[in-house]
C-alpha positions in Angstrom: 49.0 -100.9 0.6 49.2 -97.6 1.4 48.9 -96.7 5.1 46.4 -93.9 4.4 44.2 -96.3 2.5 44.2 -98.8 5.4 43.4 -96.0 7.9 40.5 -94.7 5.8 39.1 -98.3 5.4 39.4 -98.9 9.1 37.3 -95.6 9.5 34.7 -96.4 7.1 34.4 -99.9 8.8 33.8 -98.5 12.2 31.1 -96.1 10.6 29.6 -99.0 8.9 29.5 -101.2 11.8 27.6 -98.4 13.9 25.2 -98.0 11.0 24.6 -101.9 10.9 24.0 -101.8 14.6 21.5 -98.9 14.1 19.7 -100.6 11.2 19.5 -103.9 12.8 18.0 -102.5 16.0 15.5 -100.3 13.8 14.7 -103.5 11.7 14.3 -105.7 15.0 12.1 -103.1 16.6 9.9 -102.8 13.4 9.6 -106.5 13.1 8.6 -107.0 16.6 5.9 -104.1 16.3 4.5 -105.6 13.1 4.4 -109.1 14.8 2.6 -107.8 17.4 -0.1 -106.0 15.2 -0.4 -109.4 13.1 -1.1 -111.2 16.6 -4.1 -108.8 17.2 -5.3 -109.2 13.9 -4.3 -105.5 12.7 -2.1 -106.6 9.9 -1.5 -109.6 7.6 1.2 -111.9 8.6 1.7 -113.0 5.1 2.6 -109.2 3.8 5.8 -108.0 5.2 5.6 -104.2 5.5 7.6 -102.2 2.9 9.5 -100.4 5.5 10.7 -103.4 7.2 11.7 -104.8 3.7 13.7 -101.6 3.1 15.3 -101.8 6.5 16.2 -105.4 5.8 17.7 -104.6 2.5 19.7 -101.4 4.2 21.3 -104.1 6.7 22.1 -106.5 3.6 23.8 -103.5 1.7 25.9 -102.6 4.6 27.0 -106.0 5.2 28.0 -106.2 1.2 30.0 -103.1 2.0 31.7 -104.5 5.1 32.3 -107.8 3.0 34.0 -105.7 0.2 36.0 -103.8 2.6 37.2 -106.9 4.2 38.0 -108.5 0.9 40.2 -105.5 -0.2 41.8 -104.7 3.1 42.1 -108.1 4.8 42.9 -108.2 8.8 46.6 -108.9 9.3 
């Protein structure tokens, strides 16, 4: 592997890890707000809000990218 490719992959991984942390924080916050609304009877607990579904999908997509990077550039 070329050292520039490895360096770029490491930088991309660092960016993805920050994005993952932010996306998880947003998803967890949204889920907690939704659960509180459900407890108060404002929302249906059986219908997950679309925004929360999208955030969880974003987290899953970031994880796929991280997994692909790890497969292509295994830690040595």
